[in-house]
N, C-alpha and C positions, 0 to 999 in steps of 0.2 A: 542402442538404437534398434527398435523393433521393425521387422519387415515381414511381408507375407511371402507365399511361395513364388510369386512373380518378381520378388525383389523390390516391391514398392514399400516405401516407408509408411508405417502405420502407428508409430509412437504417438504422434499428435492426436490421432483419433482414440487410441487406447487411453491416453491421459485425460482427454476431454470427457470421454464417456464415463470413466470410473470416478474421476474427481467430482463431476457433476452429480453422479449418483450419491456419493458420500455426503455432499452438501445437502441435497434434497432429502436424504434419509434422516437428516437432523432437523428437518422442518424449515430449512432456509430456502427461499425462492431466489435463485440467482438470475441476474441479468448480465449478459456479456457485452462488453464494449470493445470493438476492434479499432486499431489505429487506422487513420486515413493517411493522406499524404503528409510526410513530415515537414515542419517548417524549414526554410532554407538555412536558418541559423543552426539547425541540428545536424547539418551535413558533416561537420567535423567529428562529432560523436559517432555518427554512423560509420564514417571511414575508419575510426579506431576499432569499432566492433568488428568490421570486416577484416581488419588486419589481425585481430586476435583470433578470428576463425581460421585465417590462413596459417597462422603460427600453430594453432591446435592441430590442423590437418597434417602439417609437417611432423609434429610430435606424435601423432597417431601412427604415421607410417614407420617412424623410428621405433615406437613401442611394439609394433607388430613384429619387427625384426629382432629386437633385443630385450624388450620390456616384459613385465609380468601381465597377467590377465587384468589386474587392477589398473595398471597404467593404460592398457588398451581401452578399458571401460571409461576411465577418466577423460582421456582425450576424445573418445568417441562422442561423449556427451557434449563436449565443447564445440565440436564441429557441426552440430545440428543447426541448420539455418531454417527459419520459418519462411516459406515461400508463399506467393500468392495462391498457388494451388492448395497448399496446406490450409490457409485461411478459408478458402472457398469450401474445402471439404469439411472443416470444422463448422462452418455456418450451415452447410447442408445437414450435418449431424444434429446440430441444435434444433433446426426446424423439425426434424423427424422426432426429436425427443420432446418437442413442445415447449422448449425453453427460448424465451425472447432474446434478441440481441440487436445492437445498433452499430453502424459503422460511423465513427466520428469523422468530422471534416478533416481534422489533423490529429491532435494528441488525444488518445483514449482517456488518460488521467484527467485532462481538462473537462472532458464530457462527463466523466464520472462525478467530478466535483459539482457541476451544474445540477445533475440529477439528485445528488445527495442534499444540496442546499434547498432544492425545491421539495424535498420530502418524497420524491419518487422512489428512492431507495434509502436504506438505513445508512449505508457507508460505502466508501470506495475501497475496494480490495486490490492492493497492488504492492509490489516489492519496491516500487520507486518512491523514495521519500519526497521527490519533487511534487508528488500529489498534494502534499500539505501547502505548497506554494500556490496551488490553484484554488485554495480555500475550501477544500472538502472538510465539512464539520468533523467527520470521523474517518480515520484511515485504519484499515485492517491489513496487517502483514502476516504472511505465512498461512493464509486461509486455505490455499490450494496445495500446500506441501503434503507429501505422503506421510502416512502414520509412521513409517519406518524412520523418518528423519527426526521425529520426536521434538519438533520445534514448536513451542507454545505460540498460540496466536497472540499478536500484539494489537491491542485496541487503543489507538492514539487519538485524543481529542484536541483539535487545533486550538480551541480557546484555552485549554489547560497548558498547552505548549507556550502560547503567547504570554499567559499569566506567569508561568514559571520562569520565562526568560525576561519578563518585564519589558516586552516590546510590543509595538503595533505591527500590523501585517506588513507594511512597507519595509520596516526595519528587518523583520524576519526574512522576507524575500531577499533583501540586500545581503543578509547574513549567508543565506544559502548560495547566492550567486558568488559571493566572495570565497566560499568553500569549494565551489565547483559544482556545476549542474549539467544537465543534458545539453545545454547550449554553449557553455563556456568552460574552459579549463580554470582551475583555481589559481589564485595568485601564489607564486612560489614562496615557500617558507611561511605560509599562513595556515596554521592548523586550527582546530576548533576553538581552543582557549584564546588564541591570539585574535581570531576573527570576531569572537564574541566581545572581547575587550575593545577592539577597534570600532565596531559598530556602536557599542555603548558610548564610546568616547566621541566619535565623529558623527553619529546619528544617521548619516546617509553615505552611499557610495561616492556621490559627488564630492563630499567633504573629504572622504578618505583618499580618493584619487588625487585631489589637490594637495593634501598633506604628504602623500607618498612621493609625488613629483617634486615638491619643494625640498623635502628632507633627503630623498634618495634612499630611504630606509627599506623600501619595498619596490621590487621590479615589476611594474605593471606591464603585462604583455602589450606589444605594439598594437595588435588587433584584438581589442577586448571590448566589444560593443555591449557593455553591461546594461545600457538604457534599453537596447532592443530586447535583451533577455528579460528585463523587468516588464516590458510592455507585453511580451508573450504570456507572462504569468498573470498579469492583471486584465488583459483583453485578448484571450485566446479565441481562435476560430472554433466555435461550438454551435450545436443546435440548441436553441432555447428550450427550456423544459416544457413549454406549451406547444412545441412543434408537433405536427402530426406523427413524425417518426418517433416521438417520445411517448407514445401511447402503447403500453405493453400489456401483453396477455400471456398467461401460462396455460397451455393447452394439454390435452391428453396426448400421449405419444402415439405415433403412427407405427404400430408394431410390425406390420408387414413391410413397411418402408425401411425400418431399421434392419430387419432380417435381410432384405434385398441388398441394402448398402453394405452393412458390416459383415454379413455372412457370405452372401453370394459373390459380392465384388471384392471384399477385402480379406476374406478368409478367417473371420472371427468364429468363435464357438457359438453355435445357434442356441444351445441351452443357456449359456451365460447371457447372451443378448436378450433372449426372451425373459429370463429372470430379472435382468436389469429393467426391462420395460415394465414388468409387473410392479417393481419397486416404485418406478416413476408414477404409474397409475394410482397406486395406493396413496402415496404422499401428496401428489398434486391435487388429488380428488378431495383430500381432507380440508384443503384451503386454510390450514393452520400455519401461521408463521411463528416458529419457535424463537426463543431468545438464544443468544450466542452461547450462554452457559451450557446448553445441552450439546454443543458441538465440540467444546474443548474443556479440558480441566483448567481451573484457575492456576496461575503460576504461583508456586509456593514462595512465601516471602524469604528473602535472604536473612542471614543472621544479623546483618547490619540494619536491615529494615525493621526486624523484630525489636532490636534494641532501641532504634529511633522511635518506634511506636510506643514502646514502654516508657521512654523518657517523656514523650508528649503526654501520655496518660498520667504519669506521676506529677508532671507540672500542672496539669489540669486539677488534679486532686489537691495539690498544695495551694493552688490559687483559690479553690473553693473553700478550703479550710481557713485561709487568710481572710476571705470575704466574710465568712460566718463569724470569725473572731472579731472583725472590725464592727460588724453589725451588733454583736453582743455588747461591745465596748460602748458604742454609740447609745444603745438603749439604756445601759447602766448610767452613763453620764446624764442622759435625759431625765432619768428618775431622780438623780441626785440634785438636780437644779430646783431651787425654791419656786413654787407656783406664784405667779403674780396675783395680787388682790385687785378688786374692783375699786 
């Protein structure tokens, strides 16, 4: 966790500034979406996150006494909590950088999905797989990871997911709810394979719950409002894409404002801040939106994927040979037939 000389946390600003620069350097124009008030159904998940932070704080204190530097760093990262002040400072930073943002009424991922479906943005970038349940056409994962983590960016197309699972959207959402989402805990003893089998067999959560209660094979939690969770995915509280708040513009950075905020108030290096502002001016001025391929290296295919691709290509070649052979045979048979007279 980074702090300035006054002991103020600056990690959120450092991360926002340099991650955004890296994205813009690669010709991508980012739009940030901040969470609004969480739905009431999410209170259980938030309580669990708070508990994990509390446990990490205890672990940090213990690591300081007896642990290694790596342990201290690990628990320190886990104790970081994003506050309203952090969000407000990040929003101030984005304004000074000329980068647009919007505060969602509730879930940021739901708002991202609306904007992506309307073509306002190419994709929703999030680590939360629930984003697919909100029907974002494309989900990007690991987009803002640091280069040191060496995690390839995943580009997930929701239509390909549904096609691969042979499901419609409602069945997919039911599958995700069954496995556990931000709103509900998973059903005990139901892993991915079992959940997939159950949804394919019973089609809906209503049918599955009825089956589970009749047979007693699965213990449905007493308070498990899956219908409410499904409703939040299908009808979330969002700004429509044609709302005035959804008109976005990328502006030139306010260099003096950035220096005042990051250098004077937060203790950043002036040379680095001015260099970053120059990078922003150069890239945003060009107005060119690059493809994602310029931002990350394609993930190399695994040995199994290479073998699978080879088998498919060989099958195509054999199919083509077979077709040519059959066509030759048909032509030969046609030539051998006597021509009818008048």
